[in-house]
GUTOR-601659 format. One record per residue (C-alpha): residue in one letter; chain; x negated, y, z; residue number from 1. Coordinates in Angstrom, 3 decimals. Layout:
% residues N
VEXFI   r   c         xx         yy         zz     k
VEXFI   A   A          X          Y          Z   NUM
...
***
This chain:
% residues 328
VEXFI   r   c         xx         yy         zz     k
VEXFI   M   A    -97.623    101.024     84.598     1
VEXFI   K   A    -96.376     98.207     82.376     2
VEXFI   I   A    -99.044     96.178     80.643     3
VEXFI   P   A    -98.190     95.257     77.047     4
VEXFI   L   A    -98.250     91.543     76.365     5
VEXFI   P   A   -101.209     90.482     74.235     6
VEXFI   L   A   -100.292     90.481     70.553     7
VEXFI   L   A   -101.413     86.855     70.361     8
VEXFI   L   A    -98.764     85.721     72.877     9
VEXFI   V   A    -95.997     87.558     71.048    10
VEXFI   T   A    -97.084     86.054     67.718    11
VEXFI   L   A    -97.188     82.528     69.100    12
VEXFI   I   A    -93.762     82.894     70.704    13
VEXFI   T   A    -92.207     84.009     67.405    14
VEXFI   T   A    -93.971     81.317     65.381    15
VEXFI   T   A    -92.997     78.509     67.773    16
VEXFI   A   A    -89.323     79.502     67.900    17
VEXFI   T   A    -89.147     79.595     64.096    18
VEXFI   A   A    -91.019     76.325     63.562    19
VEXFI   Q   A    -89.174     74.225     66.090    20
VEXFI   E   A    -85.686     75.809     65.846    21
VEXFI   Y   A    -85.214     74.902     69.489    22
VEXFI   T   A    -82.025     76.069     71.199    23
VEXFI   V   A    -82.810     77.234     74.722    24
VEXFI   P   A    -80.148     76.179     77.273    25
VEXFI   K   A    -78.403     79.070     79.005    26
VEXFI   T   A    -76.952     79.696     82.451    27
VEXFI   E   A    -73.304     80.575     83.027    28
VEXFI   W   A    -74.285     84.261     82.914    29
VEXFI   G   A    -76.053     83.904     79.562    30
VEXFI   V   A    -79.822     83.875     80.272    31
VEXFI   P   A    -82.306     81.029     79.635    32
VEXFI   N   A    -81.936     78.243     82.179    33
VEXFI   F   A    -85.174     77.375     84.015    34
VEXFI   H   A    -83.457     75.547     86.867    35
VEXFI   G   A    -85.095     72.288     87.941    36
VEXFI   V   A    -88.434     70.840     88.994    37
VEXFI   W   A    -91.471     71.384     86.790    38
VEXFI   R   A    -94.884     69.770     87.133    39
VEXFI   H   A    -97.916     72.034     86.757    40
VEXFI   A   A   -100.762     69.638     85.994    41
VEXFI   T   A   -103.507     69.447     83.355    42
VEXFI   I   A   -107.176     68.540     83.019    43
VEXFI   M   A   -107.628     71.799     81.098    44
VEXFI   P   A   -109.816     74.152     83.188    45
VEXFI   F   A   -108.901     77.744     84.015    46
VEXFI   E   A   -112.115     79.044     82.422    47
VEXFI   R   A   -113.674     77.508     79.323    48
VEXFI   P   A   -117.044     75.733     79.726    49
VEXFI   E   A   -119.691     78.151     78.486    50
VEXFI   E   A   -121.126     75.653     76.003    51
VEXFI   L   A   -117.823     75.688     74.077    52
VEXFI   A   A   -118.227     79.433     73.371    53
VEXFI   E   A   -115.194     80.583     71.308    54
VEXFI   K   A   -113.843     77.079     70.618    55
VEXFI   R   A   -110.195     77.648     71.508    56
VEXFI   A   A   -108.878     74.092     71.052    57
VEXFI   Y   A   -110.023     70.481     70.761    58
VEXFI   T   A   -109.148     68.311     67.815    59
VEXFI   E   A   -106.759     65.474     68.632    60
VEXFI   E   A   -109.671     63.016     68.455    61
VEXFI   E   A   -111.756     65.119     70.864    62
VEXFI   A   A   -108.821     65.409     73.262    63
VEXFI   L   A   -108.289     61.629     73.270    64
VEXFI   V   A   -111.959     61.034     74.094    65
VEXFI   L   A   -111.851     63.571     76.925    66
VEXFI   E   A   -108.622     62.141     78.349    67
VEXFI   G   A   -110.032     58.593     78.124    68
VEXFI   A   A   -113.132     59.605     80.072    69
VEXFI   V   A   -111.010     61.140     82.837    70
VEXFI   Q   A   -108.839     58.031     83.077    71
VEXFI   Q   A   -111.919     55.780     83.256    72
VEXFI   K   A   -113.278     57.900     86.095    73
VEXFI   F   A   -110.049     57.429     88.025    74
VEXFI   E   A   -109.956     53.709     87.371    75
VEXFI   A   A   -113.530     53.354     88.619    76
VEXFI   A   A   -112.812     55.448     91.703    77
VEXFI   N   A   -109.734     53.340     92.408    78
VEXFI   E   A   -111.738     50.143     92.809    79
VEXFI   P   A   -111.410     48.689     96.347    80
VEXFI   L   A   -114.237     49.472     98.757    81
VEXFI   S   A   -115.969     46.829    100.817    82
VEXFI   P   A   -115.236     47.110    104.566    83
VEXFI   D   A   -118.841     45.975    105.140    84
VEXFI   R   A   -120.412     48.818    103.164    85
VEXFI   A   A   -123.163     50.840    104.813    86
VEXFI   P   A   -122.322     54.292    106.196    87
VEXFI   P   A   -123.253     57.240    103.959    88
VEXFI   E   A   -126.618     58.862    104.434    89
VEXFI   V   A   -126.812     62.350    105.927    90
VEXFI   G   A   -126.387     64.841    103.105    91
VEXFI   E   A   -125.055     62.234    100.699    92
VEXFI   P   A   -122.580     63.880     98.302    93
VEXFI   L   A   -118.927     62.953     98.337    94
VEXFI   P   A   -117.555     60.628     95.656    95
VEXFI   S   A   -116.721     62.241     92.318    96
VEXFI   L   A   -113.054     62.606     93.285    97
VEXFI   G   A   -113.842     64.380     96.546    98
VEXFI   N   A   -112.815     63.509    100.068    99
VEXFI   Y   A   -109.243     62.426     99.169   100
VEXFI   D   A   -108.776     58.972     97.685   101
VEXFI   L   A   -106.223     58.286     94.972   102
VEXFI   F   A   -103.494     57.490     97.484   103
VEXFI   W   A   -103.298     61.216     98.219   104
VEXFI   R   A   -104.059     62.684     94.811   105
VEXFI   E   A   -101.945     63.320     91.730   106
VEXFI   D   A   -104.556     64.703     89.381   107
VEXFI   A   A   -103.558     65.093     85.766   108
VEXFI   K   A   -105.146     62.804     83.194   109
VEXFI   F   A   -103.965     64.579     80.038   110
VEXFI   I   A   -104.107     67.916     78.223   111
VEXFI   P   A   -100.540     69.066     77.465   112
VEXFI   T   A   -100.330     70.806     74.104   113
VEXFI   I   A    -99.446     74.481     73.835   114
VEXFI   D   A    -98.075     75.446     70.434   115
VEXFI   G   A    -99.596     72.265     69.047   116
VEXFI   E   A   -103.094     72.976     70.404   117
VEXFI   F   A   -105.186     70.977     72.889   118
VEXFI   R   A   -106.554     74.075     74.621   119
VEXFI   T   A   -110.120     74.075     75.944   120
VEXFI   S   A   -109.165     76.496     78.741   121
VEXFI   A   A   -106.153     78.257     80.197   122
VEXFI   I   A   -107.739     81.632     79.432   123
VEXFI   T   A   -107.443     82.494     75.745   124
VEXFI   D   A   -108.296     86.219     75.795   125
VEXFI   P   A   -111.144     87.188     75.776   126
VEXFI   A   A   -112.176     84.858     72.972   127
VEXFI   N   A   -114.801     83.074     75.107   128
VEXFI   G   A   -112.054     81.840     77.452   129
VEXFI   R   A   -113.714     83.254     80.557   130
VEXFI   M   A   -112.923     85.975     83.083   131
VEXFI   P   A   -114.488     89.337     82.154   132
VEXFI   E   A   -117.530     90.787     83.889   133
VEXFI   R   A   -117.013     92.645     87.158   134
VEXFI   V   A   -117.232     96.426     87.152   135
VEXFI   A   A   -120.438     98.195     88.184   136
VEXFI   G   A   -120.885     98.333     91.952   137
VEXFI   F   A   -118.454     95.480     92.615   138
VEXFI   S   A   -120.992     93.279     94.445   139
VEXFI   E   A   -121.957     96.142     96.760   140
VEXFI   R   A   -118.297     96.885     97.480   141
VEXFI   M   A   -117.650     93.255     98.355   142
VEXFI   A   A   -120.679     93.178    100.667   143
VEXFI   A   A   -119.391     96.256    102.506   144
VEXFI   R   A   -115.937     94.686    102.737   145
VEXFI   G   A   -117.301     91.765    104.786   146
VEXFI   S   A   -116.193     88.158    104.875   147
VEXFI   R   A   -112.556     87.159    105.159   148
VEXFI   G   A   -111.596     83.595    105.854   149
VEXFI   R   A   -115.222     82.537    106.144   150
VEXFI   N   A   -115.965     82.587    109.849   151
VEXFI   S   A   -115.074     80.374    112.788   152
VEXFI   D   A   -114.676     83.015    115.501   153
VEXFI   G   A   -111.025     82.008    115.807   154
VEXFI   P   A   -108.117     80.641    113.742   155
VEXFI   E   A   -107.584     84.029    112.113   156
VEXFI   G   A   -111.106     83.859    110.698   157
VEXFI   R   A   -110.319     80.853    108.515   158
VEXFI   G   A   -108.824     80.906    105.039   159
VEXFI   L   A   -105.117     81.318    104.346   160
VEXFI   G   A   -104.762     77.706    103.213   161
VEXFI   E   A   -106.342     76.293    106.364   162
VEXFI   R   A   -103.996     78.459    108.437   163
VEXFI   C   A   -100.972     77.230    106.441   164
VEXFI   L   A   -100.058     80.787    105.503   165
VEXFI   L   A   -100.408     80.433    101.753   166
VEXFI   N   A   -101.492     77.852     99.220   167
VEXFI   G   A   -104.637     78.756     97.324   168
VEXFI   N   A   -103.361     77.723     93.889   169
VEXFI   F   A    -99.635     78.212     93.452   170
VEXFI   G   A    -99.473     81.049     95.974   171
VEXFI   S   A   -102.263     83.017     94.298   172
VEXFI   P   A   -101.653     85.835     91.798   173
VEXFI   V   A   -101.972     83.341     88.903   174
VEXFI   M   A   -100.292     79.958     89.456   175
VEXFI   R   A   -102.827     77.162     88.827   176
VEXFI   P   A   -102.629     73.358     89.099   177
VEXFI   S   A   -103.480     71.529     92.306   178
VEXFI   I   A   -104.850     68.038     92.955   179
VEXFI   Y   A   -101.524     67.047     94.507   180
VEXFI   N   A    -98.067     68.492     95.263   181
VEXFI   S   A    -98.210     70.184     91.873   182
VEXFI   H   A    -94.438     70.615     91.531   183
VEXFI   L   A    -92.476     73.853     91.206   184
VEXFI   Q   A    -88.732     74.116     91.807   185
VEXFI   F   A    -86.961     76.927     89.942   186
VEXFI   N   A    -83.585     78.204     91.191   187
VEXFI   Q   A    -81.598     80.970     89.518   188
VEXFI   S   A    -78.783     83.372     90.332   189
VEXFI   P   A    -77.597     86.382     88.300   190
VEXFI   G   A    -80.028     88.775     89.995   191
VEXFI   Y   A    -82.890     86.554     91.132   192
VEXFI   I   A    -85.149     83.627     90.294   193
VEXFI   S   A    -87.005     81.759     93.043   194
VEXFI   I   A    -89.983     79.446     92.600   195
VEXFI   T   A    -90.624     77.045     95.474   196
VEXFI   T   A    -93.940     75.208     95.477   197
VEXFI   E   A    -94.255     71.704     96.857   198
VEXFI   M   A    -97.737     72.627     98.076   199
VEXFI   A   A    -97.378     74.514    101.371   200
VEXFI   H   A    -93.655     75.111    100.648   201
VEXFI   D   A    -94.206     78.729     99.578   202
VEXFI   T   A    -91.181     80.356     97.976   203
VEXFI   R   A    -91.619     83.264     95.637   204
VEXFI   I   A    -88.571     85.438     94.926   205
VEXFI   I   A    -88.425     87.346     91.633   206
VEXFI   K   A    -85.864     90.140     91.444   207
VEXFI   I   A    -84.383     90.906     88.027   208
VEXFI   S   A    -84.678     94.679     88.131   209
VEXFI   D   A    -86.255     97.718     86.488   210
VEXFI   E   A    -88.608     98.867     89.218   211
VEXFI   H   A    -90.438     97.810     92.364   212
VEXFI   N   A    -89.114     98.523     95.841   213
VEXFI   A   A    -90.864    101.614     97.223   214
VEXFI   A   A    -91.506     99.813    100.535   215
VEXFI   A   A    -93.454     97.046     98.767   216
VEXFI   A   A    -96.556     99.230     98.549   217
VEXFI   V   A    -96.631     99.454    102.356   218
VEXFI   Q   A    -95.167     96.118    103.448   219
VEXFI   R   A    -97.359     94.018    101.162   220
VEXFI   K   A    -96.187     90.429    100.806   221
VEXFI   W   A    -98.522     87.452    100.441   222
VEXFI   M   A    -97.439     86.826     96.848   223
VEXFI   G   A    -96.882     90.472     95.991   224
VEXFI   D   A    -93.723     92.175     94.798   225
VEXFI   S   A    -92.375     90.492     91.653   226
VEXFI   I   A    -89.956     92.258     89.306   227
VEXFI   G   A    -88.576     90.349     86.319   228
VEXFI   R   A    -86.872     91.320     83.086   229
VEXFI   W   A    -85.577     89.389     80.089   230
VEXFI   E   A    -87.090     90.018     76.686   231
VEXFI   G   A    -84.918     87.865     74.456   232
VEXFI   E   A    -85.319     84.293     75.698   233
VEXFI   M   A    -88.530     85.003     77.610   234
VEXFI   L   A    -88.759     86.010     81.258   235
VEXFI   V   A    -91.411     88.684     81.866   236
VEXFI   V   A    -92.506     89.209     85.482   237
VEXFI   E   A    -94.657     92.076     86.752   238
VEXFI   T   A    -96.248     91.537     90.177   239
VEXFI   R   A    -98.259     94.036     92.199   240
VEXFI   Y   A    -98.753     95.122     95.844   241
VEXFI   F   A   -100.353     91.852     97.002   242
VEXFI   N   A   -101.261     91.453    100.667   243
VEXFI   N   A   -104.796     92.696    101.309   244
VEXFI   W   A   -105.844     89.229    102.492   245
VEXFI   Q   A   -104.769     87.681     99.207   246
VEXFI   T   A   -107.495     86.969     96.627   247
VEXFI   L   A   -107.896     85.858     93.036   248
VEXFI   Y   A   -110.935     83.596     92.748   249
VEXFI   G   A   -112.487     85.452     95.670   250
VEXFI   T   A   -111.809     88.935     94.311   251
VEXFI   P   A   -109.595     91.447     96.168   252
VEXFI   T   A   -106.074     92.128     94.926   253
VEXFI   E   A   -105.187     95.521     96.396   254
VEXFI   N   A   -105.097     97.133     92.940   255
VEXFI   L   A   -104.130     94.063     90.931   256
VEXFI   T   A   -101.209     93.860     88.510   257
VEXFI   V   A   -100.240     90.527     86.960   258
VEXFI   I   A    -97.833     90.128     84.046   259
VEXFI   E   A    -96.411     86.608     83.706   260
VEXFI   T   A    -94.216     85.133     80.996   261
VEXFI   F   A    -91.993     82.048     81.157   262
VEXFI   R   A    -90.493     80.537     78.020   263
VEXFI   R   A    -88.926     77.157     77.365   264
VEXFI   D   A    -90.643     75.411     74.481   265
VEXFI   T   A    -88.572     72.208     74.514   266
VEXFI   N   A    -86.160     70.555     76.939   267
VEXFI   N   A    -89.122     69.157     78.852   268
VEXFI   K   A    -91.767     71.837     78.410   269
VEXFI   M   A    -92.117     75.417     79.641   270
VEXFI   I   A    -95.005     77.702     78.671   271
VEXFI   Y   A    -96.292     79.874     81.510   272
VEXFI   G   A    -98.407     82.856     80.437   273
VEXFI   F   A   -100.366     85.385     82.454   274
VEXFI   T   A   -102.185     88.680     81.920   275
VEXFI   V   A   -104.425     89.969     84.721   276
VEXFI   D   A   -105.275     93.657     85.040   277
VEXFI   D   A   -107.402     95.288     87.734   278
VEXFI   P   A   -109.731     98.057     86.515   279
VEXFI   T   A   -111.328     98.237     89.978   280
VEXFI   V   A   -112.569     94.630     89.654   281
VEXFI   F   A   -112.707     93.551     85.992   282
VEXFI   T   A   -114.126     95.406     82.987   283
VEXFI   S   A   -111.085     94.397     80.925   284
VEXFI   Q   A   -107.791     92.508     81.130   285
VEXFI   F   A   -107.653     88.758     80.531   286
VEXFI   S   A   -104.819     86.454     79.512   287
VEXFI   G   A   -103.944     82.785     79.164   288
VEXFI   E   A   -101.294     80.072     79.277   289
VEXFI   Y   A   -100.382     76.780     80.952   290
VEXFI   A   A    -97.803     74.153     79.994   291
VEXFI   L   A    -95.315     72.996     82.653   292
VEXFI   S   A    -93.503     69.655     82.287   293
VEXFI   R   A    -89.927     69.122     83.485   294
VEXFI   I   A    -89.511     66.080     85.743   295
VEXFI   N   A    -86.513     64.338     87.296   296
VEXFI   E   A    -87.879     64.346     90.829   297
VEXFI   E   A    -87.352     66.235     94.052   298
VEXFI   I   A    -90.003     68.242     95.849   299
VEXFI   Y   A    -90.999     67.111     99.329   300
VEXFI   E   A    -91.661     68.935    102.564   301
VEXFI   Y   A    -95.278     69.918    103.077   302
VEXFI   A   A    -95.877     69.885    106.854   303
VEXFI   C   A    -99.247     71.572    106.804   304
VEXFI   H   A   -100.411     71.546    110.434   305
VEXFI   E   A    -98.128     68.934    111.936   306
VEXFI   G   A   -100.540     66.557    113.662   307
VEXFI   N   A   -103.497     68.186    111.902   308
VEXFI   Y   A   -106.593     68.294    114.108   309
VEXFI   G   A   -108.736     69.972    111.464   310
VEXFI   M   A   -108.517     73.471    112.954   311
VEXFI   V   A   -109.415     72.208    116.431   312
VEXFI   G   A   -112.371     70.355    114.972   313
VEXFI   I   A   -113.596     73.359    112.991   314
VEXFI   L   A   -113.485     75.706    115.971   315
VEXFI   G   A   -114.833     73.075    118.390   316
VEXFI   G   A   -117.768     72.434    116.059   317
VEXFI   A   A   -118.492     76.147    115.842   318
VEXFI   R   A   -118.548     76.507    119.645   319
VEXFI   R   A   -120.969     73.578    119.886   320
VEXFI   L   A   -123.301     75.153    117.340   321
VEXFI   E   A   -123.217     78.384    119.325   322
VEXFI   Q   A   -124.209     76.458    122.478   323
VEXFI   L   A   -127.159     75.075    120.540   324
VEXFI   G   A   -128.149     78.564    119.428   325
VEXFI   L   A   -127.304     77.844    115.797   326
VEXFI   E   A   -125.205     79.748    113.291   327
VEXFI   P   A   -121.708     78.213    112.777   328
***
């Protein structure tokens, strides 16, 4: 099965190429050159806030106000803390930026434009910018499936990110921004493209081919089996056969197919599109786009569990709760 790209994406691609008359750089073997490090960061959410309904884009004035509010929040959170401050009360919520201070974080503070629009969400289809409803009986099926990555019986009961097996954003079926390490390194050869993420150092290998390897349906890889093809100056990637422990926003991926598109918009901007199809989970397909920014930086090693006592603490805490007769 090959999912047709949404008509909207095709229209926008044609319109942008005509309007900008941008010449895409090519490799020695004549295909668009994506090589380099690209930053995947935006304050644009994956799903559109419900109150915005079918409002696809902000005006420039609205975008500036939103960006200013985000920057003010960061500036306020970056104020020095008093060493004499009182300890937090039990149950007191974490600061607005979470349990990492700004030394560790690289959150975006802007909304990159896509085809001249300040998008209100990554999802653009359906028109409300939100994931479709789940199919009938989905909740019951999930209950029968049981929890995965949500218990503390042992290390294997924790999530893939905590176990350093896979990053929850870039390693998921749809690549999404992270609060830090949001860099992607693209490398190309005549028959392959690889995408290495700075977060958790996952490397995804895309084979330029016509069909999936027959063994991929049995030996399911964490990031699925990705097959790419060139449609003019756009790379189209079909991925299926995800590992059964992989999820997309908590939903299973056994029957999931994702179509991704990569197209250079300018020397410093790449548009990443996605279409998600799983008739066993969603009542319809959904699609969207992100903007990636080219940067002149290297990616760094992400040593996930080196000196990390988090797993020991999680499991030790669970054993203590069991001794007290409480649920971990």
